[in-house]
Structure formats: structure tokens, C-alpha cells
KEKE-3310 file (N, C-alpha, C; in steps of 0.2 Angstrom, whole numbers, plus 5000, padded with zeros to 4 digits):
npx = (4135:4145:4146:4159:4167:4163:4170:4182:4186:4183:4193:4205:4203:4205:4218:4224:4221:4229:4242:4242:4243:4255:4262:4261:4264:4278:4282:4280:4288:4300:4300:4298:4309:4320:4316:4319:4332:4335:4331:4342:4355:4353:4353:4367:4373:4371:4376:4389:4390:4388:4398:4408:4407:4410:4423:4428:4427:4433:4446:4462:4461:4466:4471:4476:4483:4494:4500:4509:4516:4530:4543:4543:4552:4551:4560:4568:4566:4567:4574:4572:4560:4556:4547:4549:4548:4556:4556:4564:4577:4593:4598:4591:4583:4571:4558:4542:4529:4517:4502:4490:4476:4474:4458:4453:4442:4444:4456:4460:4453:4463:4475:4471:4471:4483:4494:4500:4509:4516:4524:4533:4538:4546:4555:4561:4568:4563:4558:4560:4549:4540:4531:4517:4507:4489:4477:4464:4451:4446:4443:4432:4423:4422:4430:4445:4452:4459:4471:4477:4479:4489:4497:4498:4505:4517:4523:4523:4531:4543:4548:4552:4555:4547:4538:4530:4525:4518:4509:4503:4497:4488:4479:4472:4465:4451:4446:4448:4448:4437:4421:4420:4412:4414:4422:4434:4446:4449:4450:4462:4463:4457:4467:4476:4472:4471:4484:4489:4489:4500:4515:4527:4522:4515:4512:4521:4529:4534:4530:4516:4515:4519:4509:4497:4503:4502:4514:4519:4510:4511:4521:4513:4505:4513:4516:4505:4503:4512:4507:4497:4504:4510:4502:4493:4477:4467:4465:4469:4484:4495:4513:4527:4541:4538:4529:4511:4503:4492:4479:4477:4465:4468:4479:4485:4484:4490:4503:4506:4503:4515:4524:4525:4527:4540:4546:4545)
npy = (4461:4473:4491:4492:4484:4481:4492:4489:4477:4484:4493:4484:4477:4487:4489:4476:4479:4488:4483:4474:4480:4488:4478:4472:4483:4484:4472:4476:4486:4478:4470:4477:4483:4473:4470:4481:4481:4469:4472:4482:4474:4465:4475:4480:4467:4464:4477:4474:4461:4466:4475:4466:4460:4468:4472:4459:4460:4470:4464:4458:4444:4426:4425:4438:4441:4432:4438:4447:4439:4431:4427:4411:4402:4391:4376:4375:4386:4403:4421:4435:4435:4422:4418:4415:4403:4391:4376:4364:4359:4366:4370:4372:4383:4391:4398:4393:4401:4400:4403:4401:4397:4389:4385:4386:4382:4380:4378:4367:4360:4362:4357:4344:4340:4344:4343:4332:4330:4344:4339:4329:4338:4345:4337:4332:4342:4352:4366:4375:4377:4391:4395:4404:4407:4410:4418:4424:4419:4415:4427:4430:4422:4419:4413:4401:4393:4393:4399:4392:4381:4385:4387:4373:4366:4375:4368:4356:4358:4362:4348:4344:4347:4337:4332:4342:4344:4335:4332:4345:4341:4331:4339:4346:4336:4326:4318:4324:4338:4351:4358:4375:4384:4378:4376:4365:4365:4373:4366:4358:4344:4338:4343:4336:4323:4323:4324:4310:4304:4306:4299:4303:4313:4304:4299:4307:4316:4329:4335:4335:4343:4355:4359:4359:4367:4379:4383:4390:4399:4414:4414:4409:4422:4428:4425:4426:4439:4442:4437:4447:4457:4454:4457:4450:4445:4433:4414:4400:4405:4406:4410:4411:4413:4427:4430:4429:4415:4405:4395:4381:4365:4352:4341:4338:4350:4359:4355:4360:4373:4376:4371:4380:4392:4390:4392:4406)
npz = (6524:6532:6529:6532:6528:6516:6508:6513:6507:6493:6492:6494:6481:6472:6474:6470:6458:6452:6456:6448:6434:6435:6437:6423:6415:6418:6412:6400:6396:6398:6388:6375:6378:6374:6362:6355:6359:6352:6339:6337:6339:6327:6317:6319:6317:6303:6299:6300:6292:6280:6280:6281:6268:6261:6262:6260:6244:6239:6241:6232:6222:6219:6210:6205:6217:6213:6202:6208:6216:6220:6206:6200:6188:6174:6171:6155:6149:6141:6143:6155:6161:6160:6150:6136:6126:6119:6107:6101:6088:6091:6078:6070:6055:6056:6064:6070:6077:6089:6096:6108:6118:6131:6134:6124:6109:6095:6096:6101:6091:6080:6087:6088:6075:6068:6078:6078:6067:6069:6082:6075:6065:6071:6079:6067:6065:6056:6059:6074:6087:6095:6110:6115:6127:6131:6140:6140:6138:6150:6155:6145:6146:6158:6173:6178:6170:6160:6164:6174:6169:6160:6170:6175:6161:6164:6174:6168:6159:6166:6169:6157:6138:6130:6139:6141:6128:6127:6137:6135:6121:6127:6135:6125:6118:6112:6120:6132:6132:6138:6136:6130:6139:6149:6165:6168:6167:6178:6190:6201:6201:6190:6181:6185:6184:6170:6166:6172:6160:6154:6151:6157:6167:6175:6191:6194:6208:6209:6199:6203:6215:6212:6204:6212:6222:6215:6209:6198:6195:6195:6182:6175:6173:6169:6156:6151:6150:6141:6128:6127:6124:6110:6100:6094:6091:6092:6095:6086:6083:6069:6067:6056:6059:6062:6053:6048:6045:6037:6048:6045:6047:6044:6045:6032:6024:6034:6034:6020:6020:6029:6023:6013:6018:6025:6012:6009)
capx = (4140:4144:4148:4165:4170:4163:4174:4187:4185:4184:4200:4209:4201:4209:4226:4226:4222:4237:4248:4244:4245:4260:4268:4260:4267:4284:4283:4279:4292:4305:4297:4300:4319:4322:4313:4323:4340:4337:4332:4350:4359:4352:4356:4373:4375:4369:4382:4396:4392:4390:4408:4414:4407:4413:4431:4431:4425:4438:4453:4463:4457:4470:4476:4479:4490:4498:4504:4514:4522:4538:4541:4548:4553:4550:4566:4567:4563:4573:4571:4572:4555:4555:4541:4551:4548:4557:4558:4567:4583:4596:4602:4582:4584:4565:4553:4535:4526:4510:4499:4484:4474:4471:4452:4449:4441:4448:4464:4458:4453:4469:4478:4468:4471:4490:4498:4506:4514:4521:4530:4536:4542:4552:4558:4565:4573:4561:4559:4558:4543:4539:4524:4513:4500:4484:4471:4459:4445:4443:4438:4427:4417:4423:4432:4452:4454:4464:4477:4477:4480:4494:4502:4501:4509:4524:4524:4527:4540:4549:4550:4554:4551:4543:4532:4526:4521:4513:4503:4498:4491:4483:4474:4467:4464:4445:4443:4451:4445:4429:4418:4422:4409:4414:4429:4436:4453:4452:4452:4469:4461:4455:4473:4481:4470:4474:4493:4491:4489:4506:4520:4533:4521:4510:4515:4528:4529:4538:4526:4509:4516:4518:4502:4492:4505:4503:4522:4520:4505:4517:4523:4508:4502:4518:4516:4499:4505:4517:4504:4494:4509:4511:4495:4488:4469:4463:4470:4476:4488:4502:4517:4532:4548:4534:4524:4507:4501:4486:4478:4472:4462:4469:4487:4488:4482:4495:4511:4505:4505:4521:4531:4526:4529:4546:4552:4546)
capy = (4465:4479:4496:4493:4477:4482:4498:4487:4474:4487:4497:4479:4476:4491:4488:4471:4481:4494:4479:4470:4485:4489:4472:4472:4489:4483:4467:4477:4489:4474:4466:4484:4486:4466:4470:4487:4478:4464:4476:4485:4469:4463:4480:4479:4461:4467:4481:4469:4457:4470:4479:4462:4459:4474:4471:4454:4461:4474:4459:4454:4437:4422:4427:4445:4441:4429:4442:4450:4435:4428:4423:4404:4402:4384:4374:4375:4393:4409:4427:4437:4432:4414:4419:4413:4396:4388:4367:4361:4358:4373:4372:4374:4390:4393:4396:4392:4404:4397:4406:4396:4398:4380:4383:4388:4375:4381:4378:4359:4356:4363:4353:4336:4339:4345:4343:4327:4334:4349:4338:4326:4342:4349:4332:4332:4348:4356:4372:4375:4380:4394:4395:4408:4405:4415:4417:4430:4415:4418:4434:4432:4418:4419:4406:4401:4387:4394:4403:4385:4375:4386:4385:4366:4368:4375:4364:4351:4360:4359:4341:4342:4349:4334:4333:4349:4346:4329:4337:4350:4338:4327:4345:4347:4330:4325:4314:4328:4344:4351:4364:4382:4387:4372:4379:4360:4364:4378:4361:4354:4336:4337:4344:4329:4317:4323:4322:4303:4298:4306:4295:4307:4314:4300:4298:4312:4320:4335:4340:4335:4347:4361:4360:4359:4374:4384:4384:4392:4404:4421:4413:4409:4428:4433:4422:4429:4448:4444:4438:4452:4462:4452:4460:4444:4445:4428:4409:4399:4411:4402:4413:4406:4420:4433:4431:4427:4411:4402:4389:4375:4361:4345:4338:4338:4358:4360:4355:4361:4379:4374:4371:4386:4397:4388:4393:4412)
capz = (6525:6535:6524:6532:6527:6508:6506:6513:6500:6485:6492:6492:6475:6469:6474:6465:6451:6452:6456:6442:6431:6436:6434:6416:6414:6417:6408:6393:6395:6398:6381:6372:6378:6372:6354:6353:6357:6346:6332:6335:6337:6321:6312:6319:6312:6295:6296:6300:6286:6274:6279:6278:6261:6255:6263:6255:6238:6237:6241:6229:6221:6221:6204:6208:6220:6209:6197:6212:6220:6219:6200:6199:6180:6172:6167:6148:6145:6141:6146:6161:6166:6158:6145:6130:6127:6111:6109:6093:6087:6090:6071:6065:6055:6057:6070:6069:6082:6092:6099:6109:6125:6134:6135:6116:6107:6089:6096:6102:6084:6078:6090:6087:6067:6067:6084:6080:6063:6072:6083:6070:6060:6076:6081:6061:6065:6052:6062:6080:6090:6100:6111:6117:6130:6133:6144:6139:6136:6157:6154:6139:6147:6166:6174:6180:6168:6156:6170:6178:6164:6159:6175:6175:6158:6166:6179:6163:6154:6170:6168:6150:6133:6127:6143:6140:6122:6128:6141:6130:6117:6131:6138:6119:6115:6109:6127:6139:6132:6140:6132:6132:6144:6155:6168:6172:6170:6185:6196:6199:6201:6183:6177:6187:6180:6162:6166:6172:6154:6149:6155:6161:6173:6179:6198:6196:6214:6208:6195:6205:6219:6207:6201:6218:6226:6212:6208:6190:6193:6191:6178:6169:6173:6165:6150:6148:6147:6135:6124:6126:6122:6104:6096:6094:6095:6092:6094:6086:6076:6067:6063:6053:6059:6063:6047:6049:6040:6038:6052:6043:6050:6044:6043:6026:6023:6038:6031:6013:6022:6032:6017:6009:6023:6024:6007:6009)
cpx = (4141:4147:4155:4169:4171:4167:4181:4190:4187:4190:4205:4208:4206:4216:4227:4226:4227:4241:4248:4244:4252:4264:4267:4263:4274:4288:4283:4285:4300:4305:4299:4307:4322:4321:4318:4330:4341:4337:4340:4354:4360:4354:4364:4377:4375:4374:4390:4396:4392:4396:4411:4413:4411:4420:4433:4432:4431:4446:4453:4461:4464:4476:4480:4485:4495:4503:4510:4518:4529:4539:4547:4547:4554:4556:4565:4564:4568:4570:4573:4566:4552:4549:4543:4552:4548:4559:4558:4574:4587:4598:4596:4583:4577:4561:4546:4531:4520:4508:4492:4483:4471:4465:4448:4448:4442:4455:4465:4457:4459:4472:4478:4471:4480:4495:4503:4511:4518:4525:4535:4543:4547:4556:4563:4569:4569:4561:4558:4553:4542:4530:4522:4507:4495:4479:4465:4452:4441:4440:4433:4421:4417:4424:4441:4454:4462:4471:4479:4481:4487:4500:4505:4506:4516:4527:4528:4532:4546:4552:4555:4550:4546:4538:4527:4522:4515:4507:4499:4493:4486:4477:4467:4464:4454:4442:4444:4447:4438:4425:4420:4420:4411:4422:4432:4443:4455:4452:4460:4467:4461:4462:4476:4479:4471:4481:4492:4490:4496:4510:4524:4529:4516:4514:4521:4526:4529:4533:4518:4509:4516:4512:4497:4496:4504:4509:4523:4514:4506:4518:4519:4505:4506:4517:4510:4500:4509:4513:4499:4498:4510:4506:4493:4482:4466:4468:4465:4479:4493:4507:4523:4537:4544:4529:4518:4504:4495:4485:4474:4472:4462:4478:4489:4489:4488:4502:4511:4507:4511:4525:4531:4528:4537:4551:4549:4552)
cpy = (4470:4483:4495:4489:4479:4487:4495:4481:4477:4490:4491:4476:4480:4491:4481:4474:4484:4489:4476:4476:4487:4483:4471:4477:4487:4477:4469:4482:4484:4472:4472:4483:4478:4467:4475:4485:4473:4467:4481:4480:4467:4466:4480:4473:4462:4470:4476:4464:4460:4473:4471:4458:4462:4474:4466:4455:4466:4470:4458:4447:4433:4424:4436:4445:4436:4432:4446:4444:4432:4425:4415:4404:4394:4383:4376:4381:4397:4415:4428:4435:4424:4414:4416:4406:4392:4380:4367:4360:4366:4374:4372:4380:4394:4393:4396:4394:4402:4399:4403:4398:4391:4380:4384:4382:4375:4380:4371:4355:4357:4358:4344:4334:4340:4343:4338:4328:4340:4345:4333:4331:4345:4343:4330:4338:4352:4364:4370:4379:4384:4396:4401:4406:4410:4413:4421:4425:4416:4423:4434:4429:4416:4412:4407:4396:4388:4398:4396:4380:4379:4387:4378:4365:4370:4371:4356:4352:4360:4353:4342:4346:4344:4332:4337:4348:4338:4331:4341:4347:4333:4333:4345:4342:4329:4322:4318:4336:4347:4358:4370:4385:4384:4373:4371:4361:4369:4373:4358:4346:4335:4337:4337:4324:4317:4320:4314:4299:4301:4303:4298:4311:4311:4298:4301:4316:4327:4340:4341:4341:4352:4364:4361:4366:4380:4387:4392:4396:4409:4418:4415:4417:4432:4432:4425:4436:4448:4440:4443:4458:4460:4455:4456:4443:4438:4421:4403:4403:4407:4409:4410:4414:4427:4434:4428:4422:4409:4396:4385:4368:4354:4345:4341:4346:4362:4362:4357:4369:4381:4376:4379:4391:4396:4392:4401:4416)
cpz = (6527:6530:6524:6529:6519:6506:6507:6508:6495:6485:6490:6484:6470:6469:6471:6458:6448:6451:6450:6436:6429:6434:6425:6414:6413:6414:6401:6391:6394:6390:6376:6372:6374:6362:6352:6353:6352:6340:6330:6335:6331:6315:6314:6316:6305:6294:6296:6294:6281:6273:6277:6272:6257:6255:6256:6247:6235:6239:6236:6228:6221:6217:6203:6213:6217:6206:6201:6215:6218:6212:6201:6192:6180:6171:6161:6145:6148:6144:6153:6164:6163:6152:6137:6130:6121:6113:6101:6095:6087:6084:6067:6062:6056:6062:6069:6076:6084:6096:6102:6117:6127:6133:6126:6112:6100:6090:6097:6095:6081:6080:6089:6080:6066:6072:6083:6075:6068:6076:6079:6069:6065:6079:6075:6060:6057:6052:6071:6082:6095:6103:6117:6120:6133:6138:6145:6140:6145:6158:6150:6143:6155:6168:6175:6176:6165:6159:6175:6174:6161:6163:6177:6169:6160:6170:6173:6159:6159:6170:6162:6145:6130:6133:6142:6133:6121:6132:6137:6123:6121:6133:6131:6115:6116:6118:6132:6137:6133:6135:6135:6138:6151:6158:6171:6173:6176:6191:6195:6198:6194:6177:6179:6183:6174:6161:6167:6165:6148:6154:6159:6164:6176:6184:6197:6200:6212:6205:6198:6211:6217:6205:6207:6221:6221:6209:6203:6190:6191:6186:6173:6168:6168:6157:6146:6146:6142:6129:6123:6122:6113:6098:6093:6096:6095:6092:6089:6082:6076:6064:6061:6053:6060:6059:6047:6043:6042:6044:6048:6049:6048:6042:6038:6023:6028:6036:6024:6017:6026:6028:6012:6013:6025:6017:6006:6012)
residu = (MET:SER:SER:ARG:ASN:SER:GLN:ALA:ASN:LYS:ALA:ALA:ALA:ARG:GLU:ARG:LEU:ARG:ALA:GLU:ARG:GLU:ALA:GLN:ALA:LYS:LYS:ASP:LYS:VAL:ARG:ARG:GLN:VAL:ILE:VAL:ALA:GLY:ALA:VAL:LEU:ALA:GLY:LEU:GLY:LEU:ILE:GLY:VAL:VAL:SER:TYR:ALA:VAL:VAL:GLN:ALA:ASN:GLN:PRO:ASP:HIS:TRP:GLU:LYS:ALA:ALA:LYS:ALA:GLU:LEU:VAL:LYS:PRO:LYS:ASN:THR:GLU:GLY:GLU:ASP:GLY:THR:THR:VAL:VAL:ILE:GLY:LYS:PRO:ASP:ALA:LYS:LYS:THR:LEU:GLU:LEU:TYR:GLU:ASP:SER:ARG:CYS:PRO:ALA:CYS:ALA:GLY:PHE:GLU:GLN:ALA:ALA:GLY:GLU:GLN:ILE:LYS:LYS:ASP:VAL:ASP:ALA:GLY:LYS:TYR:LYS:LEU:GLN:TYR:PHE:GLY:ALA:THR:PHE:ILE:ASP:ASN:ALA:VAL:LYS:GLY:GLU:GLY:SER:LYS:ASN:ALA:LEU:SER:ALA:LEU:GLY:ALA:ALA:LEU:ASN:VAL:SER:PRO:GLN:ALA:PHE:LEU:ASP:TYR:LYS:ALA:ALA:LEU:TYR:SER:LYS:GLU:GLN:HIS:PRO:GLU:GLU:THR:VAL:ASP:SER:PHE:ALA:LYS:ASP:GLU:TYR:LEU:LEU:LYS:VAL:ALA:ASP:THR:VAL:PRO:ALA:LEU:LYS:GLY:ASN:ALA:GLU:PHE:LYS:LYS:ALA:VAL:GLU:ASP:GLY:THR:TYR:ASP:ARG:TRP:ALA:MET:ASP:MET:SER:LYS:ALA:PHE:ASN:LYS:SER:GLY:VAL:THR:GLY:THR:PRO:THR:LEU:LYS:MET:ASP:GLY:LYS:LYS:ILE:ASP:THR:PRO:GLN:THR:ALA:GLU:LEU:PHE:THR:ALA:ALA:ILE:ASP:LYS:ALA:LEU:GLN:GLY)
# end
């Protein structure tokens, strides 16, 4: 091979190497740009996710919104905000105040023992019953069941006082009342399932719609505020015309305590 051809081949080889290096350099540059762009987009995406989460966390939840919603008062209530719930014969001279939280296990035990006797006494005109609904267990063990059940009780009260008492008894029944830490009452489906055991509520389209729409959610929040202002700190609590009485856990002891309070 002549020296001229050898030099030409070497020059061509160097040119190929240079072209290959330039092409590789361009590929490396593009790859770096893609990586940087991807990192920027990922960062922006993360910022967006975090920003969205922060905004959502600062949004009022359903019950905070309900507290400011338009008030719809159930029928069979009294007072400007409808939180005075008194059931019984108008000529009954005494009033038994009953303070309960729907998720309260002690309330369930009391209702199972004395609830039927209370209804008999109220029907007989022995005293009127004034109900105060609480929701503090939702804060204590977290959840929404106390508020949701109270709203559903408002829907039952809108049907009739008897429907309210029967539904309250059903919610507290041994078969239907969940453990305190199990938030079954937060689910409308469960509340409606319990309502199907109450003749006045079973198949009642107006009641069902009120529960599902949260018609009485604002009322439940106002009722909870009324309980908080009462000075009562635990449930169940009984008062006869404002004077606290013991909360017995049998019908017989309940009757004895009530008879004593009626004489006082």
C-alpha cells in the first residue's frame, strides 16, 4: 500500500471517530436534557400533589359545612333552632331530661333496661320526656356516627314522636348497637337497615331521602351545641326538672328512682 493511501485511510478513520464522538456527545446531551426535564416535571408534579393535599386538608369537612348550612327543623320540635324536643302529654307536670349519645355503650345498656318503661310512663302521663342528643364520642374515638345517627333521629322525629322513640330504641338495641369503636352509624345504609325494623319508617320514602340527603345534619349540629351548653359531661344522664338523678341499669331500679324524684 502506498504511503498516500495509508495517510488517506488514517484521515478517514480519524474523521469517522470524530463523527462518532460528536454523535455520541449529542445523544448524551439529549439524554441529560430528558433526565433534567423529567426531574423538573416530577418536582412540579410533587409540588402540585403536596399543594393539593394542603388545600384539601384546610377545606372544611362535611360536618363543618353542615354547621353553617341552612337549618331545617324537624316537625315536633320547639324553639328557634328546633333543639327543644319534648315528648308526652301536655298536662304532665314533671319533665324527665334524658342526655344521650347514639354511640354510647352505657346509653345502650340503659335503654335496653329502661327504655320501654320510659315509653310506658310517658304514654301514661307520668312525666314528659325531653331529649338532648350528644356527639362527643365522634371526637373521643373518631368518626361521624354520633352526628349521623342524631341527624337520622331528626328525620324520624319529623315523621312522629312515636317513630322517634321507636327508632331510638332500635338504634340502642342489643342486636343493632355497634361497639363504641365501630363507626357503623356513619353509614346511611346501616341507619336505614335499622329503620326497617321500625314500622313507621320501613319503606318511608320521605324518611329515607332525609337520611341520605342529610336534611337534618345542621339540626344535629345545633342539638350537639345545645348539649354542650347544658353542663352535662357524660351520658346517659337523667334529670327530673333540672335535678340530676341516678341512672339505674334495671327497669325496677329505674322506676324506684323516678318515683322518688317525682315526690321531690
